[in-house]
N, C-alpha and C positions, 0 to 999 in steps of 0.2 A: 290282322293283315288283310282279311277279305278272302274272296273266292280265289283259290289258286289258279283256276282256269284263266282268269284275267291277267295273271302274272306270266303266262306262257309267252305273250308278246314281248315282254321285257327280256326274257331269257334268250331270245333269238339275236340279241345284240352281241357284238364281239366282246369277249372277255379277255383283257390283256393281263398277263401274269406269268408266273413260273409254275409249270407242272411239277408237283412234288412227287407224284406217283399214282399208279393205277394198279389195282389188284382185282382179280376175278376169282371168286370162291364158290364152292358148291353151295347150293341153297339148302342148307340144313342148320339146325340149331347150334351145332358145334362151331360153325363158321362165324357166328356172331362175335365170339371172343377174338377170333383171328382178325376180323374187321376192326374191332376196337384197338387191338394191338398195332395194326397197320397205321391207323390214324395217330396213335401215341408216338410211334417211332418216327413217322414223317414230320410231325409238328414239333416233337420234343416236349417233355413234361412241363417245361417252364414257359411254353408259349402262352400268351394272354388268353387265348380261347381254346386251349387244348381240352379242358374238361367239357366245355359245351359241345365242341365238335365230336368228341368221343361219345358222349351221351346220345347226341342226335343221330350219328351214324349207327349206333347200336339199335336205337328205336326203329330207324328206317330199314335197316337190314333185317331186323326181326319181322317187320311188316311184310317185306318181300318174301321171307321164308314161309310165313303163315298164310299170306293171301294172294300172292302173285302166281302166275302159271309157272314160274321158275321152280316152285316147290315140287314139280313132277320131274325131278332128275336134272333140272337146269342149274344155272349159276346166277350169281349177283355180282355186279361190278361196282367198285367204289373208286372214284377219281377225285384227287385232292389237288387244289392249286392255290398258291399264294399270290394274290392279286394286289399286293403292296399295301392296301388299306383294309383288305378283308380276305378271309379264307372262303373259297368257293368249293363246295363238295357236291358231287353227283352220285346218286345211288341208282343204278340201272338194273332193271329186272325184265322179265319177259312180258310184263303187263298182265292184264286179266280182264274179265268181263265187267267188273264193277270199277267205278271211279273212286279213288281214295278220297275220304272226307274227314273233316275234323269232328270228333265227337264232343259236343258241348255239354259239360256236366257242371253242376253246382259244386261248391267246395265240399259239401257233405257227401255228395255222390262220389267225388274224386277220392275221398278218404276210404270209402267202402269198396271201390272198384278194385279188382285184381290188377296185377302189373300190366296186362294187355290193354289195347284200345286207346292209348293216349299218345302214340308216337307223333302224329301230325299236330296234335294240340301242343306238345312240347316244342316242335319245330316252329310253330306259329308264335309261341311265346318267347323263345330264346333267340331266334334268328333275326337278322336285319331285314332280309327279304327271302322269299322262297317261292317255289312253284312246281308244277307238274307238267311234263311234256309227254304226250303219247304220240308214237309214230309207228310205222310198219315193223320196226325192229324191237319194239317194246315200250317200256315206260321209264322215264327218268324223273326222280324226285330230287330237286336241287335246293340248296340253301346257301346263304352267305352269312358270315359272322364278321361284323366290323371289329377292328381293333386298331390301336394306335401304336406305331413303332416308336420306341423311345428315341431312336437316333435318326429316323427318316420318316417324315410325315407325308411328303409328296415327292413327285419326280424331280421338281426343280431343286428341292432340298437335297435329294440324293445326289444330283449332279454337283451341287455346291459342296457337299460333304466329301465327295470323291476328289474334287479339285483341291480342297483344303488338305486332304490326306496326301495327295500327290505333291503339293507345295511343301508340306512338312518333310516328306521323304527327300525331295531335292535339296532342301535347306540342310537337313542332317547329313546328306551325302557330301555336300560342299564343305560343311564344317569338318567332317572327317578328313576330307582331301586336304584342306588347308592345314589341319593339325599334323598331317603326315609329310607336308612339304613346307619346312620353315622358311620364313621370309628373310631376305638379305637385309642388312642394315639400311639400304636405300629404299626399302619398301617393295622391291621386286621379288617375285616368287622364284625360288631356286628349285627347279624340277629335278628330282632324283631318278625318275623313271626314264625309260627310253622312248623315243618317238618313231 
């Protein structure tokens, strides 16, 4: 994906979507499992990118606990939004003196390295886009995971699908109404209700 600092500019654009939730947890190792559980509950286990989102949040939250200034009694926040074609996730901590970077290792080195040190590498490999934003309040590492909705691919299709559902509902309602009000032999409807 390249240098995440170049992606900061893109992050400042408006993101339209539905906020699924925000959680703020203590910056300690026990909270990593809570962050994973939060993502799983909000997305649902059957979401197309639930596994990837859960893994990446786990990695980024762990990085915050190990390397950010939040580890000194602070907290880490995770925000999750469904933006209709992708899931957008922010992991926000207190920042720190060093800038996060991807550790580039060969396959052999990756096999011999312990669990730590690969969080941003996984984000870079699995996400559609990602970046890092530093400001006075801390650091945000964000990523997006593209997915395709089976029933809604874009906004115009969503409107069409809603219109189709509304038309079917009206048609079903009219059919039920006609069934409950039998027609006279001359084709006129005989209303049994009061007006």
